[in-house]
Each structure stands twice: as structure tokens, then as C-alpha cells.
N, C-alpha and C positions, 0 to 999 in steps of 0.2 A: 231896267236894262243893264246898268252897271253891275248888279248882283248876278245876273244871268251870265255877263261876260266873264266875272271872276270865277264863276262856277265852271264855265266852259275851260278857262285857262288852267285852274287847279285841279279839275276832276275829269272832265270829259277828254280833254286832249291827251292827258297821260294814260287814261285807261284806253283809249284808241290806238296809241302809238306803243303801248307796251309789248305787244306781240313782235313787232317789227324790230324793237330794241333788243328783245331776247334772242331773236334769230341772228341778228347782226353780231351780237355778243358771242353766240356759240361759235360762229365763223372765226371771228377774232381769237377767241380761246384756243381753237384748234391750230391757228397759225402760231400762237404763242407756245403751245405744247410741242409742236413740231420743231420749233427752233430750239426748244430746250433739250429735245432728244438729239438734235443734230450737235449741239454744243457738247453734250455728255459724250456722244460717240467721238467727237474730234478731239476732246481732251483725254479720253481713255486711250485712244489711238496714239496720241503724242507721248503720254506717259509710258505706254508700252514699248515704244520703239525709240525713246530719247531719254535724256537725263532732265527733262523738263517737267515742270509741274504746274497745275493750274493756279491762276491767281485767287486771292481771297475773295475778290469781288465777284469771281465766277460762282464760287460756292453760295456766297450771299444771294446772288441773282437767282440761282437755282432753287434755294430755300424760299424766296419771295414768290417764285412762280408756283412752287408746290402748294404754298399757302393760299394762293390766290385761286388755284385750281380746286382746292378743298372748300373755299368759300363759294365758288361758283356752284359746285355740286350741292352745297346746302341751300343756296339761293334757288336752284332749280326745284329741289324737293319741296321748298317752301311754297313756291308758285303752284305746283301739282296739288298740294294740300289745300290750299285756299280756294275759296269761291272766286268766282270771276270778279264780282264787284269788290271783293276784299282786296283784290290785287293792286287797287289804285295807288296804294301808298308804296308800292314797290318800285315805281318808275325812277325815283330819284337814286335809289339804291342801285339800280341797273346802270345808271349814268355813271356813278361812282366807280363801280367795277368796271365799266368800259373805259374810263379814263386811266384807271391803275394798269389795264391790260395794255393799252396804247403806250403808256410809260414803260413798262417791261419789255415790250416789242423794241422800243427804241433803244434802251439800255442793252439789250441782247445783241446789238450790232457789234459791240466791243471792238470799236475803231482802233483802239491802242493794243489789240491782241488779247489773248487768253491766258497765255503761258508765261512762266518764269523759270530760270534755271534751277533745278532742284538743288544743286550744291551750294547755293547761296545761303543756305542755313547754317549757322554755327554748330559744329559738333562739340559736345560737352566732355570734359575730362571726366574719366571713370574714378569712382571712389576706390581706394587702394589702402593697403597697410604697408608699413615699413618693416621689412624683415632683415634681420641682421646677419652677420657671418661673412667671412672672406669669400667663401664659395659662391654665396648669393650675389655679392658685390661684383665679383669678377665676371659672373654670368651675365650680369646686368650691363656691365660695361661692354662686354664682346657684343652682346645682342643689339645694343645701341649703335655701336660702331658699324656693325653689318648693315643695319637698318638705313644708315646714312650713306652707305657706300654704293657700290654698282651691283651688289648682289641682289638678284631677283627674288629668291626664295630662301627662307630661314626655317629650320626646325628646332624648336625649344622642347627638350625632353628630359624625363627623369621620373622617378617613382611617384606613385600617389602620395600627396600630402606634402610634397617638398617645396611647393611654392612656384610651380610653372605659371598658373594663372595670375598670381601675384606679380611675377616678374613681366608678363605680357601687358598687364595694365600699366605698369611703369613706363614700358615701351609705348603704349598707345598715347599715354599723357605726354611724354617727350616729344613724340613726332607732331603732336597738335601745336606746340611751340615753334616748329619749323615752317617758315613761310611756303616751302615747296608742297607741304602736304595739308595744311590748315584744315580744310573742310572735306578731306578726301580720305579720312582714316576710318576704316569700317571695322566693327567688332561683331562677330557672329559666333555664339556658342553651338557646338555641333553635337556633342554627347554621342552616347552609344547607339541611339536608334537612328542610324544613319541611312539615307538614300540620296542619290543624285538630285531627284525632284525636290525633296525637302530642302537641301542644301541650296538649290537654286532659288527656291522660294524665300529663304531666309536673306539671301544676298539681295535679291530683288527688293525686298522690303526696306533694307537700308538704302537702296538707291532710289526708292519710291516708284519702282516700276511695278506694274500690274500685270502679272504673268498668269492669272487665274483662268483666263480664256484659253490657253495654249497647253495642250496636254502632251505634244511632241517635245521631248528633252532636247532634241538636236535645235529645234527652232528656239526653245527656251535659252539654250545655250549661245546662239547667235545673237539674241536680244541683249543678253548680259554682256557678252563680249563687246558689243557696239558701245553700250552704255559706259562700260568701265574705260574703254578706249578713249572716249570723250572727255573723261576725268583726267587723263593722262597721268600725273604722278600720284596714282591712288596707293593706298596700302590696306590690304585686306587680311586682318587677324582672325584665324579660325582657332577657337580654343576647344580643347578637349576632344581631339581627333582620335578616333579608335580604328577607323577603317581606311585603308589606302584608297585613293581615287585618281582618275586622270583629270588634271585641270582643264584640259581642253574640252572634255565632255560636260564639265560643269559651265564652261564659258568664261574661264579667267585668263585674260592675256598676259603673259609674263615676259615673252622673248621681245615685245615690241612695246613702245610707248611709255617705258619707265616705271610700270606697275610693280608692286611687291606683294608677295605672300608670306605671311608669318603663321606658323601652325604651333600649337602645344600638343604634346602626346606623351603617353607613358611608355611609348615604344620607339626605339631608335629606328627599327625596321619600317614602321609607318612612315617615318620621315624620309627614309632612303626611297620607299616605293612611290612616294608622291613626287620625289625628284628635288628635294630640297638641296640647294647648291651649297649650303653650309649648315652646320648643326652646333648647337649649344646645349651642353648638358648642365642641368641644375642639380648640383651636389647638395648633400647634407651638412648640417652643422658639425663642427668638431665638438669632442666632449666638453672643452672649456666653453665654447660658444652656447652649446646646449644648456649648460648649467646657468650661465648668465641670462640666457633669454627665459629660461623657466623662473628665476628669481625675479626678473623683471615683470613677467606676467602675473606670478603670484601676488606681487604687490603687498608684502607682508609689512613693510614700514620699518624694518630693522632687521638685525642679525637673527637668524633662526636659532633656536637652542640645539646644542650639539646632537641629542638624540633625534630630533625631528630633521635637522639637516642630513643625517646619515640616511634616513628613510627616503627623504626628497632626493637626494642623489642617486638612491637605486631606482626611484620611479623615472627619473630624468634618463638614466642609462637605457632603461626599457624602451624609451621613445626613440631610440636609434637615430638621433638628429634630425628627426622629421619635425619641421615647424607646426604643422596641424596637430600632431599628437602632442607636442609640447604645450601649445596654446590650449588645447582641450584639457589636458591633464592638470595644468596649473589652474585653470577656470573652476575644475571641479573641486580643488582644494583650497580655494581662496577663502580666507576668513577662518580656517580651522587652525587652532592653537594647541589643541590638546594631543599629547603623544600618544595616548591610549587610541585616539580617533585615527591618527596617522598610521599606526601599526595595523589597526583593522583595515583601513583603506587600502594598504599595501597587500594584505591578505586577500582582499576582494579583487584587486587588480590581477593578482596571480591566477585567481580562478577565472577571471575573464579571458586571460591569455589561454587557459585550457579549454574554455567554452568555444574560442573563436579560432582554435590552431588549424582547423580544416578550411580556413578561408583564404589561406595563401596571401596575406596581406599584412604587413608589418603595424600598420595604424588601426586596423579593426580591433584588437584587444583593448587599446587606449580608449576607443569610442565607445565599446561595449561598457568599459569601466565607468566612463562619464555618464552613460544612460543608467547604470545600476546605481549610480550616485544620487540620481534624482529621487530615489527612495519611494516617494509617493507614487502608487500605482495610477492615479488620476493624471499625474503630470507626465508620466511615461506613456500613458495611452494618448494623451493629447499630441505627444512628440511623434508617436507612430503614426498618427492620423495624417500627418503632413506628407507621409511617403505614398499616399493614395494618388497625389498628384504627379504629373510628369516630371521627369529630370529637369533641373534648372527653372521650374515653373515658379512664378511670383505669386504668391497666395494673398489675396487681400485679407488683411487682418481681421475686419469686421465680418466678412463672409466666413471666415474660418471659425471665429468665436460663435456665429450663429449656430454653426454646425456643431461645435463643442457642445452647446446648450441642448440642441435637438437630440444629440447622441448620449446625453445624460453623463457627459465627461466631467463636467463642473458640479459643484456643490449647489443645491437649490438655495436661491435666496428669496428675499421678500419681493424683490422687484427686478425688472430687466436691466436698469442701469447698474445694480450691484452685480449682477451676473456677467455684464459686459466689463466692468472693472476687474472682476476675477479673471476674466479670459484674457484681458490685457496683462494682468500680472502674471499669469501662466506663460505667456509667449515672452515677456521680458525675462523670467526665469531661464527659459531655454535658450534665449539669446545670450544671457550671461554665461551659461554653460558651454556656449559656442557650438551648440547643437543646431541652432538655427542663425541665420544672419538677417539683419534688417535691411530691406532695399525699397526703392519707389518703383511703381510701374510707369508706363508711358503716360498715364493720366494723373501722375503725381501723387497716387494713393499709397498709403503705407502698408507694406507687404513683407511677407517673410519668405525665406527661400532656404532649401537644404543644400549643402555641399554634396556633390555626388558621391564622395566616399561615405559621408554620414548616412546618405539615402540608402546606399548599397547595405549597410549594417543594419539600418532600420527594416529594410526589405526582408533581409534574413530573419530578424526576429518576428516580424509580423507573420511571416509564412509559416515558420517552424512552431511558433509558441502560441499564435492567436488564430491560425487558420484563414489568413486573409490571401486572396488572390489578387496581385496587381500586375496588371499588363498595360499600363498607362504609357501613351506614346511609343507603343511598340510597332506601329504601322500595319495592324492587322487590318485585313479586309473582311474577315468574319469573325464571329465570337470563338473563343477557343472551343477546342473539342470536348465531348462529353466526359472523357476520362480525366479532365483537370477540374470538373466540377464536383469535388468531393461532397458528400452530404453534410459534412460538419462545418461547411464554409461559414464565415461570419461576414466577411465583407468582400466585394468584388469591385474593383476599379479597371474599367476599360476605357479610360478617358482618353481623348486625343488621338484616336485611331482613324481609320478609313472605313469603318463598317458602314455598308450601305443598307442593310436590312436585316432583321431577325426573322426568319420565315419559319422557323421550327422550333417547337417547344422542347424543353429538356424532358427526359424519359421519367424521371423521378423527382419527388419533391425535395426541396431544400429547406427544411423547417427552420434552421438556425441562421438563415441568410437575413441580416438586417439592413445592410447598405448595398446598394447597386448602383454604379455611376457609368452612364455612356456620354457624359458631358464632352463636348468638343469632336464628337463624330459628325462633322458637318454636312455629310452626305446621307446620313441615316433618315430615312424617310418612312420607315415602317417597322413596328414591333408587333409580331403576331399575338393575338389576343390571348391564347393559353399560356404564352411564355411566362407571363407574371403570375399566372395561377399557381405556378410551382414554387412560389415565394410567398406564403402566406404570412410569415412574420416580418416582412419588409417594414422598415421604419422610414428609411431615407432613399427616394427614387430620384435621380439626377438625370434628366434628358436635356440640360441646357445647351445652347449652341448647336442643335442638331436641325435637321430638315424635317422632322416629324411632322405630319399633316394633321393626324388624329390620335388622340390618346386611346390606348385599348380599354375597352369598357371594364375589363377584369380589375382595373384600377379601384373601382368602386368597392371591391370586396377586400381590399387591403386594410383591414380593420385597424391594424397596429401602426399605419402609415403615420409619421409625424411630420415629414416635409416632402413637398412635391415641388421640384424645381424645374422650371420650364423656361428659364431665362433665354431670351433672344431666339426662341423658336419662331422664327418669323413666317414659316408656312403653317404653323398650327392655328386651325379654324374652329376646332370643335373640342369641348371637354364633355365627358359623361357626367351624369348627376354626381354631386360630391357630398350629399347629406349623410351618407354611412361613415364618412371618415371623421368620426367624432374626436379622434386624438391628433388630427392634423394641426400643427402650430405654425408652419411656414408654407405659404403659397406665393410662388414667385412666378408671375405671368408677365414680367417686364418685356416690352418690345415683342409681343407676339401679334397675331393677326385675329385674335379673338375679339369680336365686336359686341359682346353682351356680357353681363354679369353672369357667372357660372350658376347654373342651377343648384340649389342646395346650399349656396354660401351662407345664408342666414343660420344654418345648422352648425356652422363650424365654430362653436362658441369658445374653443380653446385657442383659436388663432392668435398669434403673437405677432406674425409678419405678414402683410399682405400688398404686394406690389403689382397693379394692373395697367400701369402706365403703357401707353401704345402710341405709335405714330399716326394711326387711325382713329377717327372718332368712333364712339360707341353708337350704334344705330338704336339701341334700346336703353332708355333711362331706367335705372334699377327701381324697384318698387320702394315707396317710402317706408323707412324703418329697418331696412335690411342691414345697414351698417351699424345701427344702434344696438343690435343684439350682439355685435363683436366687441364686448366690453373689455376683453383681455388683450387687445391690440397695443403692441409696443411700438410697431413702425406700420404707417398706413400711407400709400401711395396711390392715387387714383386720378383718372382722366376725365372724370365728369363732375358736375357740380355738386357740392356737399352742402348739407345742412348742418348749421352749428349745433343744433339740437342733438344730432347724432354723435357729435364729437364730445359732448359734455360728460357722457357716461364712461368715457374711455379713461379712467383715472391713470393708467399706466403708459399713456401715449407719450413717447419720447420723440419720434420722428413723424412728421406729417408733410406730405406733398399733395397738393390739391388746387382746385380752381373754384373761384367764386364768381358769379355772373353779375352781382349786383353789389352796391356799395354797403347796402344794410348787412347783408351776409358777412362781407368782408370785415366790416367794423365788428360785428359780433364776435368773430374769431379772435381779433386783436384784444377786445375787452375780455374775452375768456382767458386768454393767455395772461393778461395782467392780473386777474383774480386767482387763478390756480397754478401759475407758473409752468404749465405744461401746454404743448410739447416744447422740448428743449431746442430742437432743431425744426426748421420748417422751409419748404419752397412753395410759397402760396402765389397765386396770380389772381388779379382782378381782371378778368377777360371775358366780356360778353359773347366773344366768338368761340369761346371754348377750344382754343387751339390745342391739338394733341402733342405740341412740342415740348410741353413743360417738362423739365427735368433732364432733357438730352442736352450735354454739353455745360451743365452747371456743376459747379463744384459740390461734392457730396458732403454731408455733416456740416452744413453751414446754415445760416439764416438768410433766405432769399425772398425778395419781394419782386414780382413781375407786374408790370402795369401795361396792359396791352389794349389797343383800340379805344383809348379813352380821350376826353378832352379836359385838359388841366387848366383850371381858371384861377389858381391862387389859394384862396381860402378853403376851396373844395374842388373835388374831381366831380365835374358835372354829370350827374346822373341822378334824376329824382331829387336834386337839391341837397344831397347829403354830403356831410363833410367826411373825408376819408381819412382814417387814422393809420399811420404806418407804425409798426412796431419799433419802439426806441432802440432796441438792440439789433436792428437789422444790419446785417453785414455785406449784403450785396444788393443792389438795386438794378433792374433791368426795365427800361422803358422802351417800348417797341410799337411803332406805328401810332403815337399818340399826337393830338394836336395841343399846342400851348397857346392859350389865349389869355394873356396878362399884359399889362401897361409896360412892364420892365422887360418882357420877353427874355428871362433868364430862368435857369433851372430853379435857382431859390425863390424867385417870384411865383413859380407854378406850385412848388412844394416847399413852404417856409419850415415845415418842421424838420426838414434835413439839417438846419443849423443845430438842432439838438441831438443829432445822431453822433455818439461818441465811439460807435463800434464799426461805423460803415467803412469797409475796406475796398470795396469795387463798385463801379458805376459803369453801366454799358447802356448806351443810348443809340437806338437804331431807328432811321427812317421816320423821324419825327418833324413836324411842321411847326413853325412859329418860334423855335428856340435860336435865340442869337448868341447868348453867352451862358456860361455856367453860373455866374453870379454878377451883380453890380456892387461897388464898394458900400452903397447905402444899405445893402443887404445886412452888412454886418452890425449896424446900429439901429435898424428900423423894426426889429422884432419884438422890442421890450413891450410887455403887457398885452401882447395878442394871444388870443386863445387858439388852441389846437386841440379839438376834442375837449378832454379833461384837463389838458396842460397848458399851463402859462408858460409862453416862450420868454427866456431870459433876454436882458437887454442888450448884452454883448456876446460876442462869440468868435471863435476861430474856425470859420468854414472850412469843411473837409479836412479837419485836423488828423483824422485817422486814416483817410484815403490812401490807398496803395496802388490801385490799378484803375485807369480811367480809359474807356474805349468809346469813341464816337465814330458812327458810321451812317452815311447817307443823310446828313443833316442839311438841308438846301439852303437855309438861311443863316446857318451858323458863322460867326465872324471872329469871335475870340473867347478865350478862357474868361477873362475878366473885363468888364467894363468900366473904365476910369471916369470918374465924375467930380469935377470942380467943387471944392468945398468941403469934400469928404476925405477923411484920413484913409492912408493905405491900410490894407488888412492887417490885423493883429499879427504878432509872432504865433507861429504854429499853424497858420493857413497853408495847406498843402504840404505840411512839413514831412509827411511819411510818404508822399507820392514817389513810386518807383518807376511805374511803367505808363507811358503816355502813348496811346495808339490813336491815330486819326485816319480815317478812310473815306474817301468821296464826299468831302465837305468842300463843295466847290466855290463857295463864297470866300473862304478863308484867304487872307493874302499873307497874314503873318501867324505864325503859331504860338511864340512865346514873346511877349515884350520884355525887354532887357531888365526892366525894374522888377520883373516878377521872379528873375532867376534865382534871387537871393532867398526865395521861399522854397526852392527846390533843390536843396543840397542833397537830398537822398536820391534824386532822380537816377536810374540805372539804364533805362531803355526808352528810346524814342523812335516810334514807327510813323511815317506819314506816307500814305499811298493814294494816288489817283485823286489828287485835289488840284483841279485845273487852274485856279487862280493864285495858288501859293507862290509867293515871290521871295519871302525870307522865313527861315525857321526861326531865328531870334532877331528881334527888331528893336531898332531905336526909335521909331516913329512917335511914340508916347513919352519919350524921356522928360521932355520940358514939362508936360503935364504931371508926369509923376513926381517930379521936384515939388511942384506946387502943392500936390496932395501931401507929400511927406512933410513940407513945412507946416501944414495944418494939423498934423497928427497930434492927438492928444496923449496924455501919459498912458491912458488905458488901452491905448491902440498903437503902440510904439513902431517905429520903423525899425527893422532889424539892424541894430547898430554894429553888429560883427561883420556885417558884409556892405556897409554903406560905401565902401570905396569902390564897389562895382559901378556906382553912378557916376563916379568922378573921372574914371580913365576908361580906356577902350579895351581892357581886358576883363574876362569873366572867367570864374572858376566853378566847375561842376565836378567836385572831388570823386563822386561815386559813378559817373557816367560811364557804361561799358559797351553799349552797343546803339549805334545810329543807322536806321534803315530808310532811305529815301527813294521812293519808286514811282515813276510815271508822273513827274511833276513838271509839265511842259514850260511853266513861267518861272521856275525857280532860278533865282540869280545868286543867292548867297544863304549859306548857313548862318554865318554872322560875319559882319564887316570888320570887327575888330579881331582880338586874338583870344583864344580859348585855351585854358590849362584843364586837362582833364586826365588826372593821374592814373585813373582806372581803365581808361579806354581800351577795348579789345578788338571791336571789329566796326568797320564802317562800310556799309553797302549802298551804293548809288546805282540805280538803273533808271534809264529814261528821263534824265535831267540834262537835257543837251544844253542849256543855258548857264549851267553852273560851271565855273571856270577854275575855282579854288576852294580848298578847304581851310578853315581858320585855325586848325589845332597847332600849337607850337611844336617844335622839333621833337622834344621829349616825348610829347603825347603820340605824335605820329609814328615814331620808331616802334611803340609797342603795339599799334593797331594793325590788324590785317585789313587792307582796303580791297573790297570786291566790286569792280565795275567793269563794263564793257570797254572803257577808256580810262582806267584809273592812272596811268602814267602821265595823263596831260595835267593833273591837279598839282597846284603849287600849295605848299604848306606855309603857314605863318611861322614866324621866327620867334 
């Protein structure tokens, strides 16, 4: 009878109750999805009509809802596929999902609100150069004085290459230091391809307004007007304005509210017609200043020989006092010491002046001379390739180098790494020649950009000498007319326009056309099939960032195609068979809506780059062995489970992003890397759920491990009893929705091998249960002799010595960074020694963030962010001070107390020399940042929102004067002395 009772409880009851659970779960899921849609609508509406932005916790909640919705869909599919009897084991899983749904519904109430003021984020200074000359210095002085006066609009004008943008960047950075404007200085590059709508969108992006749903310019202007008015003392800098416009039609309020408009333009007439109240002309350098500037940029290291100096002075005179021309000319001649070469260069320069005399611009002959001085045709072709992109476009270096390789612009090497090294060397040469500038994009990736004058010169050469048609960013609504498609065209770029469809084919074949780009035409939904038939020699087809839904079947006949680029074509659902594209080396399907491996993929044996990552799960698992045939891959990124056997034949693999669903496969990959040292970079996940989010929001070209949905038990991650091996050179570790089941309940108890990670720079832990601390003091000394895979852990360590960024989010039981234990020495010198950024969100059990004794280890800390921690009472606490002293007294020589900062224990003042930004939001119980005094010589910004019990800030007067304090009631705070 007892056995029957157990059978009823464990089998029969779950079997009979499953259908009811599933129906209840469907109803609850619908409630959750509806709430998610309501929150999204509310945040979008608020961001559209105000200067507010959604809280980080809202994005995190939305992401968790999406993950759970995906999991539920998979669960439903699994139920349908199973027989009724085999569904018995799914009852507990239904209970688990139901609990998570209930939790998310409760979190979705957002009792503290969902929005923050957008202008609370710090505006960063712009990178600029120091130009010399009395004229420039006088112009800068005048412009700054006008900017700080009551003048509402200022026009900065002068000829191209004279330094208008440089002057404007100096003004931008100067205004950031003024407390009136701190976070309300906005920079927009306008350029020649101007329209009211485009300018409105650019300004809205800076204000974090979403105007995408509004087509009416008048309504868009009203939204911008209201948003800028809320910011009161705003400064809007519009660089490189070519066309006059009505500020009211754009939505810029100048007559009311204290706002300022600063524009740069080559035309004083443009400044007048826009209505600038005052104008500042940027003049050229005098002959003496020009020569001094040339010598400085030439950097010869001594006096020039008389004959060379005579030629150099002639060259300088030809630059007409234009800084851009002088910089470019001097860069071209740097390192040249032979008089014969100087004379030859001057003759070449004279010929350049004759070549460009019809271009009506003083600096073009100088730029052409610098281009000619590149000498190597490959180098010149790589330079010209950059003009295919729109004006002021930040081009990712790695993307550009991949295209250089595909286009055959680089010398063939034995492996891809060598070719990429060559590509970086080429871009470095172009930067040193001042034909390209090095910049970072919004994601922090290394990019290059062309100065607008340099690009104009490049367009002239590309059109006349190489038969390229470039209409990038020209606001076309349809492709250029037939008359512009000459039969000898080599490359066509229609990037970043507003073309919605290509419905008619060309009348004649363009046999020489090798490159065709429609990238960034975000409304483009259709390309008629015969259109590509007229381009039989096409090598590069770029339809990235378009709304195309189906690729034309004629693509299959493009036998010469080397690169098919469909990045972020989120409406794309279908690809024709690709088996005929034998020359294809690049296939980019990142973030499309394709749900299965393309037909014919296995035939593409020359593929070097393949990216199929998607936000959706693939419905069809690829056949075994497809990937194994792609042995020439250099970069592989896939959203489905991969077999280690398939990777072993890829001898050139440098970059791998993929997922493993079991520990055995994961370990196999780690051991494979240890034996053959490839791939060099990886983003790998151990994730039984095969979440499709891998690779989104993770730093590229890094070594990343993601653990998701696992149970961490110390010596192993529990799944089939296997020990999990983490690569020793892991740079970033992400732990998401894992359970930690160890006696110590710390991260180091759960993953002991982290003590051996010398390259670990970032840790991000999300929504994990069971974790109370990052480490216990005994973790530093208890690892000796323990085995982790094939490695013996050393007896002493400085935990997290290389860690730079730490993010903790949604950890229900987390109490503190380090657990003190009597009888154990304090951590050795080096622990947390490189930590710069500490971010803590929604850790509701934490009462104190950093114990005072730990501050001596955090001398490189620059940023602290604490948000939505319900029990947080103190940021820096003395609660453990006495216990810390006892631990310090027991410290051994191998684990010394940091002697240079021991005074922090003795008095009430602490020093954090590199701390720059402190952000404290929605901490209802926070009473103190620190009860003593703080000296922070680098502090720049302090943001306090929703901390009603906080009455004072501990920073001494010298620190406080340097910091910009942002708070709804910042005037009430008293500062330490």
C-alpha cells in the first residue's frame, strides 16, 4: 500500500494535474506579456514627450520576460512532441515556470516608478587637438566669452581646413566645466546631406527622445522644443552646417529658457540666414606661425639643412596658413632626409596643384599630394575604399579590414591573423598620413573616420579615375537614374539613404561592377529579382541594416560573389540555396529572422567568416557534419549547440562564439584550446536552454564565458557529475540564473579555479540564488593542492587581482563583497587592485556596500553605481572594523596588510584618489555614504536620486568644489570639512 501511495503521489497526481497547470500557466503568461507591452508603451511615450529615460531595471525586467516567454514556448512545443505518459516529468518544470511568472508579474508593478531624468548621465569631453596662432587663440577667446554671455546664437565661420571644428570642440569641453551647462551640452555633426527631419532625429538621439513613430515635422519640432525647454541652460553645437534653416521649424528654443545655439560653417551667409546674433571668424595662420607649425608637425629633431629648409618653406607657403593642409603636408614628409626626395616631392606637389585646380579649394592640392605620397596602389585603394561610407561615418576597423581582404586590396598571407595584422598596419599608415583619424564609436569599438574635405578629395579621385558611384547619405528615396549607371562602373555605394524598394531592373548589364552596397536603407523591403541579374561580376553585396524580407533568388547565380552581408536585416526570413556560391568567403547573418541553417551551407568550403547569431532560436538543428566541412573558417558565430569534433578541423579559427548544452562538450572545447591554442578569442556559453542572446551586449574580441541555468556546487558544476573547466585566460565571466549550492556560499567556493584567473577583467552576475559573497578570507589560503581538471591550484593567491569591472544584479541573498572570518588573515596585496567600476543593482539584502577596511584595496576605483537596493543603509561602513583589526593582527608575511594605507584604519578619513563618479538611486534606507571624511581628488560627478534618508555627503570641501552634484534636492546636502 505504501508503494502505491508513493506511486500516486509521484506519478499519478502530477500526470492528472498537468493539463490544469498548463492552462493556468498560459493565462498567467498572457497577463505577464500584456503587462510587458503596457510598460513598453508607457516608457516609449514618456521618452518621446519628455527628457526622461527608462530605468536599467526596466530593461532587465523586459529581458527576463522575453527569456521566460521563449522558455515557455519551448516548453509548449516539448509537451506537444511527447506522448501523454512521458509528460509526467514535466509537472515540476511547469511549477518552476509558474513561480518565475508570478515573480515577474510582481516585479512588473514597479512601485518606485520606471523612469529617470535622461540628463543625469555625464557628457564626456570631446577629443581635440591644440592649434596654434594668434588668430585661432583670439577666435577661441571671443567664442568662449560669447558662449558664457547672454548671446543666444553664435556662428563660427571660415574656409575649409582652417580649424572651425577644432575650435568648437574646445568650446564644448570648456562649457562642460561650467556648472550651468554640465550635462546639457549637445554636439551634432550636420554635414552636406541636410534635411529638417534628419537634423531633428540627430538632436533627438542626443536627448534620448524617440521620434521614430512621428512623421510630421511640426509635431517632431514640438517634442524637441519641450524637451530642450526642460533642460533650461542647454547648449546645442551644430558642426559643419551647409544649408540655412529655420530654428523654430527644427524645434530649437532660443528666445526663451536660456538655451544657446553654436554653429560652424564655411559660409558667413549661412550664419546670417540662420539668425546668429554674433559671428566669429576663424582666420588662417600667419607666415611665421605656419612655418613654426610645419616644423613642429614635421618633428625632424634638429635644424633642417639649408637646401631642404628652402624647399620646406616653399611647401609651407603653398598651404596658405590652413592648419589641415600644414598637418597633412608635414605628415607626408616626416622622416624624409634626402634633398633629392624633397625636390621630387615639391615637383609632385606642383603637379597635384595643377590636377586639382578646378576643385576651387585651397587645401585639395595638398590632400592630393598626400594621397600621391602613399605610393603603393594597394594603400591608395584602401584609402579610397573609406569614401564609400557616408560623411562623418565611424567605420569599424575590423569590419573594414575584412572587406579589404574580400576585395583583394591586401597581399595574401598564410593565415587570417597575418592578413588582419596587415590591415591594421595599412590603417595605421593612413592615420599617420592624416588621411584618416582614429575614433571610437558608441560601443567603444576602434573606428576610423574621414575628414569631410579629405572625403571630397577621395570622391573626386574615385569617380574620375576608378569609376565609382558614391551616393551615400544623400537622402535618396529611389536609386539613381539609368543615365548615372555607366557600363564601366566598378563600385556603387547607396548607403544610408531612404530607398524603400527597387522594383525595376537596369536595362543593360554592368559587367565590371564588383561592389554594390545598400547598407543602412532601413525602409528597403524589396529588391526585384532581375536587378541583380545585370551584375554578373558582383563580388560584394551589402544589404545590412535594411528591412528586406526575402533575398532575390538571382543571388544564387552570382558565381563571383565573395561577401554576402545581411547584418541586422531583422525582417529577413528566407535565403535561396547557396550551394553555387563557391567563392563566398563572408556570410553575415547576424541578428536576422532566419530560423534554420541556409540550404547549401556545407558547400561553401571557402567561407572564412560566418555569423548566424540571432535573437530567435533556430527551429531546425543542422545536420551532423555541416560545420565540419567549413575548415577554412577564421571566425564562426552560431546560436545553436556545436560539436567539438566539428571545430577540430578548423585550423585557422581565430574567433568562436557558440553554445554548449552539456559539460562534456564544454570541457572538450577548453581542452581543445589548451592543446592547439586556437581560437584566440571566444564567447562561449554553457547553457542547456540554448538562449539566443549570446553575443548581444558583450564586448567584441574578448575571451568570454557565460554560465546560464546551471547549479554550481564547488568542485563541479552539477550536470552528469562532470567537472567544468574554465579557460585560464578568460577575460569576462557572465553568470546568469544559476543556483549556488556550497557550504561557503561565495563565488570562489562555487568556482575555485577563479583564484587562478590572471586575465579576468570583468564579472557580471545576474539573478542567481545562493550567492552571499564574492569571497571568504579562507578562499585565499584553502586552495593549495586542490585539483581543477588537469590543474593543481596554488596555495596562495590574490583573488580578483586583474578584475576591472564588477556588476551584480538581482542577487536575492547577496550580503557583501568579502566575508570576514576570525583567525584568517586579510586578503593579500593585489586583491581587487585593478577594480575600476563597481555596479550593484537590486540586491535587496545588502545593508553595506564596502567595509572600510576594504577601501585600502580599492585605490583604482573610479565609478560606483548602486541602484534599487531596498536594505542598503551605508555605502562605506565601519561595522566590521574591530573584526578587521583582529584579522590584520593575524596576518602572515605571505599575506600582508597593505602598509601604505594602514592609517585608514586609525582615523576617520579615507582616501580614494581615483574615484570620479558616484551614482546612488532609489535606496530608501540609505542614511550614509560614509560617516567620516572622504578625500577624493578626482571626483567629477555625484548623482543622488530617491535617497530620502540621506542628509549629508562626506566629501571634504576641496573634493566637493570639483564635483557636479545632481539631485532633486542637492541643496540640502552638507559637505564634510
